[in-house]
PDB file of N, CA, C and O in Angstrom:
ATOM      1  N   MET A   1       1.154  -1.197   0.059  1.00  0.00           N
ATOM      2  CA  MET A   1      -0.175  -0.245  -0.139  1.00  0.00           C
ATOM      3  C   MET A   1       0.502   1.463  -0.151  1.00  0.00           C
ATOM      4  O   MET A   1       0.858   1.853   0.961  1.00  0.00           O
ATOM      5  N   PRO A   2       0.628   2.151  -0.957  1.00  0.00           N
ATOM      6  CA  PRO A   2       1.226   3.248  -1.119  1.00  0.00           C
ATOM      7  C   PRO A   2       0.955   4.428   0.466  1.00  0.00           C
ATOM      8  O   PRO A   2      -0.029   4.464   1.205  1.00  0.00           O
ATOM      9  N   ALA A   3       2.570   5.467   0.549  1.00  0.00           N
ATOM     10  CA  ALA A   3       2.484   6.112   2.051  1.00  0.00           C
ATOM     11  C   ALA A   3       1.116   6.592   1.480  1.00  0.00           C
ATOM     12  O   ALA A   3       0.461   6.001   0.622  1.00  0.00           O
ATOM     13  N   ARG A   4       0.816   7.686   2.059  1.00  0.00           N
ATOM     14  CA  ARG A   4      -0.233   7.959   2.202  1.00  0.00           C
ATOM     15  C   ARG A   4       0.859   9.905   1.326  1.00  0.00           C
ATOM     16  O   ARG A   4       2.076   9.993   1.160  1.00  0.00           O
ATOM     17  N   PRO A   5      -0.382  11.218   0.951  1.00  0.00           N
ATOM     18  CA  PRO A   5       0.131  12.388   0.876  1.00  0.00           C
ATOM     19  C   PRO A   5       1.123  13.231   2.278  1.00  0.00           C
ATOM     20  O   PRO A   5       0.840  13.680   3.389  1.00  0.00           O
ATOM     21  N   GLY A   6       2.127  13.129   1.608  1.00  0.00           N
ATOM     22  CA  GLY A   6       3.006  13.846   2.921  1.00  0.00           C
ATOM     23  C   GLY A   6       3.276  13.033   4.115  1.00  0.00           C
ATOM     24  O   GLY A   6       3.654  13.559   5.162  1.00  0.00           O
ATOM     25  N   ALA A   7       3.052  11.479   3.966  1.00  0.00           N
ATOM     26  CA  ALA A   7       3.447  10.823   5.071  1.00  0.00           C
ATOM     27  C   ALA A   7       5.074  11.606   5.144  1.00  0.00           C
ATOM     28  O   ALA A   7       5.222  12.519   5.956  1.00  0.00           O
ATOM     29  N   ILE A   8       6.201  11.199   4.285  1.00  0.00           N
ATOM     30  CA  ILE A   8       7.701  11.237   4.532  1.00  0.00           C
ATOM     31  C   ILE A   8       7.688  12.718   4.957  1.00  0.00           C
ATOM     32  O   ILE A   8       8.195  13.009   6.040  1.00  0.00           O
ATOM     33  N   SER A   9       7.267  13.459   4.353  1.00  0.00           N
ATOM     34  CA  SER A   9       7.537  14.762   4.648  1.00  0.00           C
ATOM     35  C   SER A   9       6.628  15.522   5.836  1.00  0.00           C
ATOM     36  O   SER A   9       6.456  16.739   5.894  1.00  0.00           O
ATOM     37  N   GLU A  10       6.120  14.592   6.711  1.00  0.00           N
ATOM     38  CA  GLU A  10       5.558  14.600   7.702  1.00  0.00           C
ATOM     39  C   GLU A  10       6.166  13.725   9.304  1.00  0.00           C
ATOM     40  O   GLU A  10       5.838  13.839  10.485  1.00  0.00           O
ATOM     41  N   ARG A  11       7.120  12.911   8.615  1.00  0.00           N
ATOM     42  CA  ARG A  11       7.830  12.709   9.735  1.00  0.00           C
ATOM     43  C   ARG A  11       9.203  13.205   9.379  1.00  0.00           C
ATOM     44  O   ARG A  11      10.116  13.027  10.184  1.00  0.00           O
ATOM     45  N   TRP A  12       9.388  13.725   8.399  1.00  0.00           N
ATOM     46  CA  TRP A  12      10.921  14.234   8.434  1.00  0.00           C
ATOM     47  C   TRP A  12      10.048  15.900   9.412  1.00  0.00           C
ATOM     48  O   TRP A  12      10.661  16.192  10.439  1.00  0.00           O
ATOM     49  N   VAL A  13       9.393  16.382   9.248  1.00  0.00           N
ATOM     50  CA  VAL A  13       9.253  17.854  10.085  1.00  0.00           C
ATOM     51  C   VAL A  13       9.796  17.624  11.845  1.00  0.00           C
ATOM     52  O   VAL A  13      10.475  18.279  12.636  1.00  0.00           O
ATOM     53  N   ARG A  14       8.798  15.851  11.882  1.00  0.00           N
ATOM     54  CA  ARG A  14       9.191  15.642  13.617  1.00  0.00           C
ATOM     55  C   ARG A  14      10.019  14.860  13.931  1.00  0.00           C
ATOM     56  O   ARG A  14       9.870  14.029  14.827  1.00  0.00           O
ATOM     57  N   ARG A  15      11.833  15.113  12.691  1.00  0.00           N
ATOM     58  CA  ARG A  15      12.644  14.793  13.162  1.00  0.00           C
ATOM     59  C   ARG A  15      13.404  15.638  13.867  1.00  0.00           C
ATOM     60  O   ARG A  15      14.259  15.432  14.729  1.00  0.00           O
ATOM     61  N   LEU A  16      12.841  16.934  13.229  1.00  0.00           N
ATOM     62  CA  LEU A  16      14.246  18.174  12.942  1.00  0.00           C
ATOM     63  C   LEU A  16      14.036  18.514  14.428  1.00  0.00           C
ATOM     64  O   LEU A  16      12.954  18.181  14.911  1.00  0.00           O
ATOM     65  N   THR A  17      14.821  19.057  15.114  1.00  0.00           N
ATOM     66  CA  THR A  17      15.289  19.953  16.277  1.00  0.00           C
ATOM     67  C   THR A  17      15.580  21.088  15.892  1.00  0.00           C
ATOM     68  O   THR A  17      16.469  21.261  15.058  1.00  0.00           O
ATOM     69  N   MET A  18      14.740  22.290  16.537  1.00  0.00           N
ATOM     70  CA  MET A  18      14.746  23.316  17.355  1.00  0.00           C
ATOM     71  C   MET A  18      16.236  23.793  17.781  1.00  0.00           C
ATOM     72  O   MET A  18      16.765  23.293  18.774  1.00  0.00           O
ATOM     73  N   CYS A  19      16.808  24.644  17.103  1.00  0.00           N
ATOM     74  CA  CYS A  19      18.568  25.148  16.827  1.00  0.00           C
ATOM     75  C   CYS A  19      18.240  26.724  16.842  1.00  0.00           C
ATOM     76  O   CYS A  19      17.324  27.331  16.288  1.00  0.00           O
ATOM     77  N   ASP A  20      19.437  27.254  17.776  1.00  0.00           N
ATOM     78  CA  ASP A  20      19.917  29.241  17.618  1.00  0.00           C
ATOM     79  C   ASP A  20      20.501  28.746  16.469  1.00  0.00           C
ATOM     80  O   ASP A  20      21.025  27.633  16.428  1.00  0.00           O
ATOM     81  N   PRO A  21      20.435  29.608  15.408  1.00  0.00           N
ATOM     82  CA  PRO A  21      20.467  30.189  13.861  1.00  0.00           C
ATOM     83  C   PRO A  21      22.118  29.680  13.414  1.00  0.00           C
ATOM     84  O   PRO A  21      22.430  28.661  14.031  1.00  0.00           O
ATOM     85  N   THR A  22      23.127  30.151  12.546  1.00  0.00           N
ATOM     86  CA  THR A  22      24.099  29.476  11.824  1.00  0.00           C
ATOM     87  C   THR A  22      24.234  30.605  10.698  1.00  0.00           C
ATOM     88  O   THR A  22      23.281  31.051  10.059  1.00  0.00           O
ATOM     89  N   ALA A  23      25.358  30.934  10.578  1.00  0.00           N
ATOM     90  CA  ALA A  23      25.012  30.687   9.497  1.00  0.00           C
ATOM     91  C   ALA A  23      24.364  30.799   8.292  1.00  0.00           C
ATOM     92  O   ALA A  23      23.902  31.837   7.820  1.00  0.00           O
ATOM     93  N   ALA A  24      24.337  29.491   7.714  1.00  0.00           N
ATOM     94  CA  ALA A  24      23.918  28.836   7.056  1.00  0.00           C
ATOM     95  C   ALA A  24      21.679  28.847   7.140  1.00  0.00           C
ATOM     96  O   ALA A  24      20.730  28.482   6.447  1.00  0.00           O
ATOM     97  N   HIS A  25      21.947  29.528   8.475  1.00  0.00           N
ATOM     98  CA  HIS A  25      20.417  29.712   8.302  1.00  0.00           C
ATOM     99  C   HIS A  25      20.177  31.218   8.202  1.00  0.00           C
ATOM    100  O   HIS A  25      19.321  31.905   8.759  1.00  0.00           O
ATOM    101  N   VAL A  26      21.029  31.518   7.455  1.00  0.00           N
ATOM    102  CA  VAL A  26      20.731  33.327   7.266  1.00  0.00           C
ATOM    103  C   VAL A  26      21.087  33.680   6.162  1.00  0.00           C
ATOM    104  O   VAL A  26      21.001  34.838   5.754  1.00  0.00           O
ATOM    105  N   VAL A  27      21.609  32.575   5.428  1.00  0.00           N
ATOM    106  CA  VAL A  27      21.995  32.341   3.711  1.00  0.00           C
ATOM    107  C   VAL A  27      20.229  31.790   3.157  1.00  0.00           C
ATOM    108  O   VAL A  27      19.776  32.494   2.254  1.00  0.00           O
ATOM    109  N   LEU A  28      19.249  30.570   3.672  1.00  0.00           N
ATOM    110  CA  LEU A  28      18.587  30.185   3.872  1.00  0.00           C
ATOM    111  C   LEU A  28      17.002  31.307   3.533  1.00  0.00           C
ATOM    112  O   LEU A  28      16.103  31.351   2.693  1.00  0.00           O
ATOM    113  N   ALA A  29      17.516  32.250   5.071  1.00  0.00           N
ATOM    114  CA  ALA A  29      16.147  33.124   4.875  1.00  0.00           C
ATOM    115  C   ALA A  29      16.812  34.195   3.652  1.00  0.00           C
ATOM    116  O   ALA A  29      16.100  33.797   2.730  1.00  0.00           O
ATOM    117  N   GLN A  30      17.241  34.726   3.338  1.00  0.00           N
ATOM    118  CA  GLN A  30      16.991  35.626   2.265  1.00  0.00           C
ATOM    119  C   GLN A  30      16.146  36.666   2.778  1.00  0.00           C
ATOM    120  O   GLN A  30      14.987  36.882   2.423  1.00  0.00           O
ATOM    121  N   GLY A  31      16.717  37.210   3.522  1.00  0.00           N
ATOM    122  CA  GLY A  31      15.993  38.589   4.336  1.00  0.00           C
ATOM    123  C   GLY A  31      15.115  38.576   4.598  1.00  0.00           C
ATOM    124  O   GLY A  31      14.597  39.611   5.017  1.00  0.00           O
ATOM    125  N   GLU A  32      14.110  36.890   4.474  1.00  0.00           N
ATOM    126  CA  GLU A  32      12.829  37.017   4.966  1.00  0.00           C
ATOM    127  C   GLU A  32      12.877  36.767   6.728  1.00  0.00           C
ATOM    128  O   GLU A  32      13.894  36.291   7.231  1.00  0.00           O
ATOM    129  N   LYS A  33      11.987  37.044   7.361  1.00  0.00           N
ATOM    130  CA  LYS A  33      11.817  36.544   8.624  1.00  0.00           C
ATOM    131  C   LYS A  33      11.436  35.102   8.901  1.00  0.00           C
ATOM    132  O   LYS A  33      10.589  34.655   8.128  1.00  0.00           O
ATOM    133  N   ALA A  34      11.927  34.200   9.934  1.00  0.00           N
ATOM    134  CA  ALA A  34      11.778  33.783  10.187  1.00  0.00           C
ATOM    135  C   ALA A  34      11.256  33.216  11.094  1.00  0.00           C
ATOM    136  O   ALA A  34      11.524  33.732  12.179  1.00  0.00           O
ATOM    137  N   GLU A  35      10.381  32.053  11.153  1.00  0.00           N
ATOM    138  CA  GLU A  35       9.052  31.923  12.467  1.00  0.00           C
ATOM    139  C   GLU A  35      10.244  30.636  14.328  1.00  0.00           C
ATOM    140  O   GLU A  35      10.258  30.505  15.551  1.00  0.00           O
ATOM    141  N   ALA A  36      10.883  30.158  13.097  1.00  0.00           N
ATOM    142  CA  ALA A  36      11.759  28.958  13.630  1.00  0.00           C
ATOM    143  C   ALA A  36      12.755  28.259  12.956  1.00  0.00           C
ATOM    144  O   ALA A  36      12.646  27.893  11.786  1.00  0.00           O
ATOM    145  N   LEU A  37      14.164  27.976  13.986  1.00  0.00           N
ATOM    146  CA  LEU A  37      14.764  27.631  13.228  1.00  0.00           C
ATOM    147  C   LEU A  37      15.527  26.265  13.551  1.00  0.00           C
ATOM    148  O   LEU A  37      15.704  25.979  14.735  1.00  0.00           O
ATOM    149  N   PHE A  38      16.161  25.086  12.164  1.00  0.00           N
ATOM    150  CA  PHE A  38      15.957  23.810  13.357  1.00  0.00           C
ATOM    151  C   PHE A  38      17.094  23.189  12.640  1.00  0.00           C
ATOM    152  O   PHE A  38      17.924  23.839  12.005  1.00  0.00           O
ATOM    153  N   ILE A  39      17.093  21.910  12.768  1.00  0.00           N
ATOM    154  CA  ILE A  39      18.458  21.143  12.837  1.00  0.00           C
ATOM    155  C   ILE A  39      18.092  20.070  12.093  1.00  0.00           C
ATOM    156  O   ILE A  39      17.165  19.466  12.633  1.00  0.00           O
ATOM    157  N   ASP A  40      18.705  19.244  10.330  1.00  0.00           N
ATOM    158  CA  ASP A  40      18.116  17.827  10.843  1.00  0.00           C
ATOM    159  C   ASP A  40      18.977  17.448  11.315  1.00  0.00           C
ATOM    160  O   ASP A  40      20.036  17.839  10.825  1.00  0.00           O
ATOM    161  N   PRO A  41      19.087  16.285  12.773  1.00  0.00           N
ATOM    162  CA  PRO A  41      19.894  15.427  13.410  1.00  0.00           C
ATOM    163  C   PRO A  41      20.732  14.958  12.225  1.00  0.00           C
ATOM    164  O   PRO A  41      21.848  15.307  11.840  1.00  0.00           O
ATOM    165  N   LEU A  42      19.920  14.125  11.795  1.00  0.00           N
ATOM    166  CA  LEU A  42      20.574  12.954  11.015  1.00  0.00           C
ATOM    167  C   LEU A  42      21.230  14.021   9.988  1.00  0.00           C
ATOM    168  O   LEU A  42      20.144  14.310   9.485  1.00  0.00           O
ATOM    169  N   THR A  43      21.836  14.561   9.517  1.00  0.00           N
ATOM    170  CA  THR A  43      22.062  14.762   7.890  1.00  0.00           C
ATOM    171  C   THR A  43      22.847  16.123   8.622  1.00  0.00           C
ATOM    172  O   THR A  43      24.048  16.265   8.393  1.00  0.00           O
ATOM    173  N   GLY A  44      22.068  17.205   9.586  1.00  0.00           N
ATOM    174  CA  GLY A  44      22.539  18.382   9.557  1.00  0.00           C
ATOM    175  C   GLY A  44      22.231  19.671   9.408  1.00  0.00           C
ATOM    176  O   GLY A  44      22.572  20.702   9.989  1.00  0.00           O
ATOM    177  N   MET A  45      21.479  19.402   8.466  1.00  0.00           N
ATOM    178  CA  MET A  45      21.375  20.064   7.326  1.00  0.00           C
ATOM    179  C   MET A  45      19.950  21.307   7.642  1.00  0.00           C
ATOM    180  O   MET A  45      18.725  21.189   7.614  1.00  0.00           O
ATOM    181  N   PRO A  46      20.931  22.511   7.946  1.00  0.00           N
ATOM    182  CA  PRO A  46      20.100  23.798   8.978  1.00  0.00           C
ATOM    183  C   PRO A  46      18.246  23.698   7.865  1.00  0.00           C
ATOM    184  O   PRO A  46      18.064  23.220   6.745  1.00  0.00           O
ATOM    185  N   VAL A  47      17.443  24.234   8.629  1.00  0.00           N
ATOM    186  CA  VAL A  47      16.638  24.037   8.050  1.00  0.00           C
ATOM    187  C   VAL A  47      14.930  25.649   9.044  1.00  0.00           C
ATOM    188  O   VAL A  47      14.543  25.716  10.210  1.00  0.00           O
ATOM    189  N   MET A  48      14.465  26.620   7.641  1.00  0.00           N
ATOM    190  CA  MET A  48      13.353  27.077   8.413  1.00  0.00           C
ATOM    191  C   MET A  48      12.395  27.599   8.313  1.00  0.00           C
ATOM    192  O   MET A  48      12.217  28.097   7.201  1.00  0.00           O
ATOM    193  N   ARG A  49      11.034  27.830   9.563  1.00  0.00           N
ATOM    194  CA  ARG A  49       9.800  27.573   8.388  1.00  0.00           C
ATOM    195  C   ARG A  49       9.866  29.103   8.857  1.00  0.00           C
ATOM    196  O   ARG A  49      10.619  29.739   9.596  1.00  0.00           O
ATOM    197  N   THR A  50       8.681  29.418   8.055  1.00  0.00           N
ATOM    198  CA  THR A  50       8.703  30.754   7.507  1.00  0.00           C
ATOM    199  C   THR A  50       6.885  30.864   7.724  1.00  0.00           C
ATOM    200  O   THR A  50       6.159  30.019   8.246  1.00  0.00           O
ATOM    201  N   VAL A  51       6.526  32.092   7.177  1.00  0.00           N
ATOM    202  CA  VAL A  51       4.759  31.924   6.903  1.00  0.00           C
ATOM    203  C   VAL A  51       4.331  31.886   6.278  1.00  0.00           C
ATOM    204  O   VAL A  51       3.664  32.898   6.494  1.00  0.00           O
ATOM    205  N   GLY A  52       3.820  31.375   5.014  1.00  0.00           N
ATOM    206  CA  GLY A  52       3.522  32.353   3.524  1.00  0.00           C
ATOM    207  C   GLY A  52       2.327  32.933   3.526  1.00  0.00           C
ATOM    208  O   GLY A  52       1.630  33.188   4.508  1.00  0.00           O
ATOM    209  N   HIS A  53       2.049  33.188   2.110  1.00  0.00           N
ATOM    210  CA  HIS A  53       1.165  34.519   1.902  1.00  0.00           C
ATOM    211  C   HIS A  53      -0.157  34.496   2.319  1.00  0.00           C
ATOM    212  O   HIS A  53      -0.815  35.526   2.462  1.00  0.00           O
ATOM    213  N   ASP A  54      -0.916  32.511   2.682  1.00  0.00           N
ATOM    214  CA  ASP A  54      -1.933  32.002   2.643  1.00  0.00           C
ATOM    215  C   ASP A  54      -1.568  30.906   4.772  1.00  0.00           C
ATOM    216  O   ASP A  54      -1.776  29.731   5.077  1.00  0.00           O
ATOM    217  N   SER A  55      -1.047  31.998   5.560  1.00  0.00           N
ATOM    218  CA  SER A  55      -0.939  31.692   6.537  1.00  0.00           C
ATOM    219  C   SER A  55      -0.099  29.953   6.937  1.00  0.00           C
ATOM    220  O   SER A  55      -0.048  29.539   8.095  1.00  0.00           O
ATOM    221  N   LYS A  56       0.227  29.503   6.257  1.00  0.00           N
ATOM    222  CA  LYS A  56       0.398  28.186   6.272  1.00  0.00           C
ATOM    223  C   LYS A  56       1.499  28.262   6.200  1.00  0.00           C
ATOM    224  O   LYS A  56       1.934  29.184   5.511  1.00  0.00           O
ATOM    225  N   PRO A  57       2.600  27.215   6.958  1.00  0.00           N
ATOM    226  CA  PRO A  57       4.357  27.071   7.077  1.00  0.00           C
ATOM    227  C   PRO A  57       4.900  26.934   5.702  1.00  0.00           C
ATOM    228  O   PRO A  57       4.458  26.230   4.794  1.00  0.00           O
ATOM    229  N   VAL A  58       5.834  27.649   5.698  1.00  0.00           N
ATOM    230  CA  VAL A  58       6.642  27.230   4.355  1.00  0.00           C
ATOM    231  C   VAL A  58       7.900  26.883   5.000  1.00  0.00           C
ATOM    232  O   VAL A  58       8.290  27.529   5.973  1.00  0.00           O
ATOM    233  N   TRP A  59       8.730  25.656   4.402  1.00  0.00           N
ATOM    234  CA  TRP A  59       9.662  25.347   5.196  1.00  0.00           C
ATOM    235  C   TRP A  59      11.152  25.362   3.678  1.00  0.00           C
ATOM    236  O   TRP A  59      10.909  25.136   2.493  1.00  0.00           O
ATOM    237  N   ARG A  60      12.028  25.566   4.041  1.00  0.00           N
ATOM    238  CA  ARG A  60      13.050  25.970   3.746  1.00  0.00           C
ATOM    239  C   ARG A  60      13.950  25.233   3.580  1.00  0.00           C
ATOM    240  O   ARG A  60      13.744  24.432   4.492  1.00  0.00           O
ATOM    241  N   PHE A  61      15.056  24.806   2.947  1.00  0.00           N
ATOM    242  CA  PHE A  61      16.222  24.332   3.497  1.00  0.00           C
ATOM    243  C   PHE A  61      16.782  23.965   2.604  1.00  0.00           C
ATOM    244  O   PHE A  61      15.998  23.811   1.668  1.00  0.00           O
ATOM    245  N   HIS A  62      18.450  23.555   2.182  1.00  0.00           N
ATOM    246  CA  HIS A  62      18.923  22.643   1.130  1.00  0.00           C
ATOM    247  C   HIS A  62      18.919  21.518   0.984  1.00  0.00           C
ATOM    248  O   HIS A  62      18.288  20.948   1.874  1.00  0.00           O
ATOM    249  N   ALA A  63      19.554  20.546  -0.122  1.00  0.00           N
ATOM    250  CA  ALA A  63      19.320  19.576  -0.351  1.00  0.00           C
ATOM    251  C   ALA A  63      20.875  19.167   0.670  1.00  0.00           C
ATOM    252  O   ALA A  63      21.784  19.984   0.517  1.00  0.00           O
ATOM    253  N   PRO A  64      21.057  18.425   1.284  1.00  0.00           N
ATOM    254  CA  PRO A  64      21.829  17.369   1.538  1.00  0.00           C
ATOM    255  C   PRO A  64      23.049  16.903   0.945  1.00  0.00           C
ATOM    256  O   PRO A  64      22.872  15.756   0.534  1.00  0.00           O
ATOM    257  N   LEU A  65      24.015  17.243   0.766  1.00  0.00           N
ATOM    258  CA  LEU A  65      24.731  16.804  -0.417  1.00  0.00           C
ATOM    259  C   LEU A  65      25.104  14.618  -0.283  1.00  0.00           C
ATOM    260  O   LEU A  65      25.684  13.958  -1.146  1.00  0.00           O
ATOM    261  N   SER A  66      24.522  14.081   1.053  1.00  0.00           N
ATOM    262  CA  SER A  66      25.444  13.177   1.199  1.00  0.00           C
ATOM    263  C   SER A  66      24.242  12.385   2.506  1.00  0.00           C
ATOM    264  O   SER A  66      24.057  13.072   3.511  1.00  0.00           O
ATOM    265  N   LEU A  67      23.489  10.985   2.425  1.00  0.00           N
ATOM    266  CA  LEU A  67      22.387  11.226   3.376  1.00  0.00           C
ATOM    267  C   LEU A  67      23.702   9.796   4.150  1.00  0.00           C
ATOM    268  O   LEU A  67      24.696   9.271   3.648  1.00  0.00           O
ATOM    269  N   PRO A  68      23.157   9.657   5.256  1.00  0.00           N
ATOM    270  CA  PRO A  68      23.927   8.985   5.748  1.00  0.00           C
ATOM    271  C   PRO A  68      23.932   7.402   5.189  1.00  0.00           C
ATOM    272  O   PRO A  68      23.292   7.234   4.151  1.00  0.00           O
ATOM    273  N   ALA A  69      24.634   6.143   5.810  1.00  0.00           N
ATOM    274  CA  ALA A  69      24.726   4.783   5.279  1.00  0.00           C
ATOM    275  C   ALA A  69      23.279   4.459   5.843  1.00  0.00           C
ATOM    276  O   ALA A  69      22.680   5.377   6.402  1.00  0.00           O
ATOM    277  N   GLY A  70      22.637   3.131   5.726  1.00  0.00           N
ATOM    278  CA  GLY A  70      21.798   2.464   6.512  1.00  0.00           C
ATOM    279  C   GLY A  70      20.293   2.904   6.575  1.00  0.00           C
ATOM    280  O   GLY A  70      19.864   3.189   5.457  1.00  0.00           O
ATOM    281  N   ASP A  71      19.577   3.005   7.368  1.00  0.00           N
ATOM    282  CA  ASP A  71      18.241   3.141   7.263  1.00  0.00           C
ATOM    283  C   ASP A  71      17.500   4.532   7.431  1.00  0.00           C
ATOM    284  O   ASP A  71      16.274   4.647   7.459  1.00  0.00           O
ATOM    285  N   ALA A  72      18.586   5.778   7.561  1.00  0.00           N
ATOM    286  CA  ALA A  72      18.374   7.132   7.178  1.00  0.00           C
ATOM    287  C   ALA A  72      17.306   7.277   8.091  1.00  0.00           C
ATOM    288  O   ALA A  72      16.423   8.011   7.646  1.00  0.00           O
ATOM    289  N   GLY A  73      17.033   6.709   9.506  1.00  0.00           N
ATOM    290  CA  GLY A  73      16.445   7.364  10.238  1.00  0.00           C
ATOM    291  C   GLY A  73      14.609   7.743  10.031  1.00  0.00           C
ATOM    292  O   GLY A  73      13.798   8.626  10.313  1.00  0.00           O
ATOM    293  N   GLY A  74      14.722   5.690   8.983  1.00  0.00           N
ATOM    294  CA  GLY A  74      13.042   5.702   8.705  1.00  0.00           C
ATOM    295  C   GLY A  74      12.699   4.675   9.153  1.00  0.00           C
ATOM    296  O   GLY A  74      11.512   4.352   9.119  1.00  0.00           O
TER     297      GLY A  74
END
């Protein structure tokens, strides 16, 4: 049975850890105000959440250059 839409992204968001801003978060922000800042503990990738025009959360991140071997936290 295929996963329902959004199931993987929802698991990923639950994995994120809130953190203090880093230089990488500043690059992600591109001058916009962050609602919250996170780090993906599996990849070390910085993530930020902003509020979109329709008040829904917008997630900003760069794709990691590599992923850990094995289960990848799933």
